[in-house]
C-alpha positions in Angstrom: 121.6 90.5 135.3 122.2 89.7 131.5 125.4 91.5 130.3 124.6 94.3 127.8 127.0 92.8 125.2 125.0 89.4 125.3 121.7 91.3 124.8 123.2 93.0 121.8 124.5 89.8 120.4 121.1 88.2 120.8 119.4 91.2 119.1 121.9 91.0 116.2 121.4 87.3 115.8 117.6 87.7 115.8 117.9 90.5 113.2 120.1 88.4 111.0 117.7 85.5 111.1 114.8 87.7 110.3 116.7 89.3 107.5 117.3 85.9 106.0 113.7 84.9 106.4 112.5 88.1 104.9 114.8 87.7 101.9 113.7 84.1 101.4 110.1 85.1 101.6 110.6 87.9 99.0 112.4 85.4 96.7 109.4 83.1 96.7 107.3 85.8 95.1 109.9 86.4 92.3 109.8 83.0 90.8 108.0 82.1 87.6 105.5 79.9 89.3 103.1 80.0 92.2 103.7 78.6 95.7 101.2 77.6 98.3 101.4 79.4 101.6 99.2 77.3 104.0 97.6 78.7 107.1 98.2 77.0 110.4 96.2 78.2 113.5 98.6 77.1 116.3 102.1 75.9 117.0 101.3 72.3 116.4 99.8 72.8 112.9 102.6 75.1 112.0 105.2 72.4 112.8 103.2 69.8 110.9 103.1 72.0 107.8 106.8 72.6 108.0 107.4 68.9 108.3 105.4 68.4 105.1 107.8 70.6 103.2 106.0 73.9 102.7 108.2 76.9 102.1 106.4 79.6 104.1 103.4 79.9 106.4 100.6 82.5 106.9 98.4 83.0 109.9 94.7 82.9 109.7 92.7 85.3 112.0 89.6 83.3 111.6 91.3 79.9 112.3 93.0 81.3 115.4 89.8 82.8 116.6 88.0 79.5 116.3 90.7 77.8 118.4 90.0 80.4 121.1 86.2 79.9 121.0 85.7 83.3 119.4 84.3 84.7 116.1 86.6 86.2 113.5 87.6 89.8 114.3 86.9 89.2 118.0 90.6 88.7 118.8 92.3 92.0 119.8 95.7 93.2 118.6 97.6 92.2 121.7 96.4 88.6 121.6 96.9 88.4 117.8 100.5 89.7 118.0 101.2 87.1 120.7 99.7 84.4 118.5 101.8 85.3 115.4 104.9 85.5 117.6 104.2 81.9 118.6 103.9 80.8 115.0 107.1 82.7 114.0 109.0 80.9 116.7 107.5 77.4 115.9 109.6 76.7 112.8 112.4 78.2 110.7 110.0 79.1 108.0 109.1 82.7 107.0 105.7 83.6 108.5 103.3 86.3 107.2 100.7 87.5 109.6 96.9 88.1 108.9 96.6 91.5 110.6 93.0 92.1 109.7 92.5 95.8 109.1 95.4 96.8 111.3 93.0 96.8 114.3 92.0 100.5 113.8 90.8 103.0 111.3 93.6 105.5 111.7 96.7 105.0 109.4 99.0 105.7 112.3 97.7 102.8 114.3 97.9 100.6 111.3 101.6 101.6 111.0 102.1 100.6 114.6 100.5 97.2 114.1 103.1 96.5 111.3 106.0 97.4 113.6 104.5 95.3 116.4 104.2 92.3 114.1 107.7 92.7 112.8 109.0 92.8 116.4 107.0 89.6 117.0 109.2 87.8 114.4 107.1 87.7 111.2 108.5 88.8 107.9 105.3 89.8 106.2 101.7 90.9 107.0 98.4 91.8 105.3 96.2 94.8 105.8 92.7 94.7 104.5 90.3 97.5 103.5 87.3 96.1 105.5 86.1 98.2 108.4 84.5 95.5 110.5 81.2 97.5 110.5 78.2 95.9 108.8 76.7 99.3 107.9 79.8 100.4 106.1 81.9 97.3 105.4 84.6 98.8 103.1 86.7 101.9 103.7 86.6 104.7 101.1 89.4 104.2 98.6 91.4 107.2 99.5 91.4 106.3 103.2 92.1 102.7 102.4 95.2 103.7 100.3 96.4 106.1 103.0 96.3 103.2 105.5 98.3 101.0 103.1 100.8 103.8 102.6 101.2 104.2 106.4 101.7 100.4 106.7 104.3 100.5 103.8 106.2 103.3 105.4 106.4 101.4 108.7 107.6 98.3 106.9 110.3 100.2 105.0 111.6 101.6 108.2 112.4 98.1 109.5 115.9 96.7 109.4 114.9 93.7 107.2 112.7 93.0 104.1 109.1 93.0 105.3 106.6 91.9 102.6 103.3 93.9 102.9 100.2 92.5 101.4 97.2 94.8 100.7 93.8 93.2 100.6 90.7 94.4 98.8 87.7 92.8 100.6 84.9 93.7 98.2 84.0 90.1 97.2 83.9 88.9 100.8 81.2 91.6 101.6 78.9 91.1 98.6 80.4 93.8 96.5 81.3 91.8 93.4 82.7 94.7 91.4 85.8 93.6 89.6 86.6 97.1 88.3 86.4 98.7 91.7 88.5 95.9 93.2 91.2 96.3 90.6 91.2 100.1 91.0 91.7 99.6 94.8 94.5 97.2 94.3 96.2 99.6 91.9 95.9 102.4 94.4 97.4 100.1 97.1 100.2 99.2 94.7 101.0 102.9 94.2 100.8 103.3 98.0 103.7 100.8 98.4 102.2 97.3 98.9 104.4 94.4 97.8 101.7 91.8 97.2 98.1 92.3 96.2 95.2 90.1 97.3 91.4 90.1 96.5 90.0 87.2 98.5 86.8 85.9 97.1 87.8 86.0 93.4 87.1 82.5 92.0 86.7 83.0 88.2 89.7 82.2 86.1 88.9 85.1 83.8 88.6 87.5 86.7 91.8 86.4 88.3 93.7 86.6 85.0 92.3 90.1 84.5 93.5 91.2 87.9 97.0 89.7 87.3 97.2 91.7 84.0 96.1 94.9 85.6 98.8 95.2 88.3 102.6 94.9 88.4 102.9 93.3 91.9 102.7 89.6 92.8 99.1 88.5 93.3 97.8 86.2 96.1 94.7 84.1 95.5 92.5 82.5 98.0 91.5 78.8 97.4 89.6 76.5 99.8 86.3 78.5 99.5 83.1 77.7 97.6 83.5 78.2 93.8 87.3 78.2 94.0 88.3 75.1 92.1 91.4 76.0 90.2 94.6 74.1 91.0 98.1 75.3 91.5 99.2 74.6 87.9 96.2 76.6 86.5 96.8 79.5 88.8 100.5 79.5 87.9 99.7 79.5 84.3 97.7 82.7 84.6 100.4 84.5 86.5 99.3 84.1 90.2 102.4 84.0 92.4 101.0 83.0 95.8 98.1 80.8 96.9 96.6 80.7 100.5 93.7 78.8 102.0 92.7 81.1 104.8 90.7 79.3 107.5 90.0 76.3 105.3 92.4 73.9 107.0 91.1 74.9 110.4 87.5 74.5 109.2 88.4 71.1 107.7 89.8 70.0 111.0 86.8 71.3 112.9 84.5 69.5 110.5 86.1 66.1 111.2 85.9 66.9 114.9 82.2 67.7 114.7 81.5 64.6 112.6 83.2 62.5 115.2 81.5 64.2 118.2 78.1 63.8 116.5 78.7 60.1 115.8 79.5 59.5 119.5 76.6 61.7 120.7 73.9 60.5 118.3 74.9 56.9 117.6 77.2 55.9 120.4 79.7 54.5 117.9 83.4 55.3 117.4 84.2 54.5 113.8 85.7 57.9 113.2 88.9 56.7 114.9 89.5 54.4 112.0 90.5 57.3 109.8 92.6 59.1 112.5 96.3 59.5 112.1 98.2 57.3 114.5 99.7 58.8 117.6 103.0 57.4 116.6 102.9 59.1 113.2 102.1 62.5 114.7 104.7 62.1 117.4 107.4 61.3 114.8 106.6 64.5 112.9 106.9 66.6 116.1 110.1 64.9 117.0 111.9 65.5 113.8 110.8 69.2 113.7 111.8 69.4 110.0 111.7 73.0 108.6 
């Protein structure tokens, strides 16, 4: 049986580490330039991204779902929490979790999702205003803001800084209404969100208008059709964080499919000429740089 004092020491050490990660993650958003937060989909890709020198990581629900042979939003809360726990333990970097819509409509359940994610070791998480229902894809603004408020209250009750990101999903569901999107993000800001995010915005003018309209750090999604701005340009208009969602996972799957089709359709294996060497990959995993 593990002595109670040892358990307490382990708990205190975990909290200290999470506090340090939480503070470091907050600080990234307070600089005068944007940073890239790439999206691994498993432990291996998390360690590779850490090796390459990125400062923080964010999970991707779609990327993880693909790795499990599922569609996006088909991974339940229990499996997703286990996944983000694995990512959080893979490196010493701060990790923010893609928590979809909190896995429920009710604000109380959303709040519980935040506390579960925090217990899993992440220091940030996003809650979106998409319902997951095709007939009514976006929550009414009042309910959406109430859900963010519940998430924020849960985050503030933790013993370390937890960065809550609120997402307005209009553009991903064909509702290309910049005014409504900004109004929603302003409401989420008032509800306590620390970072604001409207995936699907690609126009430099639209992004700049959003940044001017809120007083929280703004995350922008790149790696999607029409999103061609680089990090310097995004920094210049005031964006503070740039993610790529499932783009890295989809890029890897694209290479896999090209290689598989070459074998199946032509019986050739030229794809291997562009593959990273086993020695190179092994060396990255051995160093475990964070």
